[in-house]
N, C-alpha and C positions, 0 to 999 in steps of 0.2 A: 203658728201653733206653739203653745207653751209645753213644757215638759210634764206638767201635772194636769193640764186642762186642754180642752179642744178649742177654747176661745183664742182670740188674737192677743198678742203681747200688749203690754201697756205702753202709753206714750213715753214713759220714762226710758224704757229700753230702746225705743226707736231713737229718741233724742240722744241717748248715750252713745249710740253707734255713729252719730254724725258730729259729736262734740269734737271741735278742733279741725274739722274738715271744711273745705270750701263749699261742698254740697250741703244743701238744706232740703228739707221736705218740700218747701215752696218751690225751690229751683227745680227739683226733680219733677214735681207736678207740672210746672210750666213747660219743661223740656219734653215731657211725655205728650202733652197736648200739642205742642208745635210739631213734634215728630209724626203724630197721627195726621195732622193737616198736610205736612209735606209728603207723606206717604200716599194719602188718599185724595189729595187735591184740596184746595182752599174752599171747602164747602161748609158754610156755617151750620146748615141743617145737620150734617153728619156729626160735627163737633157737639152740637147741642144734644143730640140723641146719645152719643157714646159717653159723654162726660156729664150729662145733666146740666149743661151750662144754660144761662139765660141768653136771650136773643142778642142783646148788645155785646155781651162778652164773647159769644161765638163769632159774631161779625168782626169784632176787634182782632181775635186770634186769626181768623181767615185773612184779614187784611195784612197782618204781619207776615203770615206765611206767603201770601201772594208777593209781597215786597221781597222776601228772601228768595223766592223762585225767580223773580225778575232780575235780581242783581247777581244771581248765580253763586251766592256765598256758600251754599251747600255743595257745590261742585268743585270747589277749590281744593286741589290735592297737593298744594305746595307745602302744607304744614306738616 
């Protein structure tokens, strides 16, 4: 919400907040989708419904999450 209106802020202000950071909107979007899959299981249908993804994209994200779950990379606490 902006100070003068009830609408969302512009893309300029969003981009300005990320300028010079390693995080980007694209990285945050991908991270959020992968977190959802890792939390609720690698279900392509769930992903498609929650994020409005296409069939092939949802299947690709679910496969990536399945691979992460199998390798145990999310359970590594040494870092």
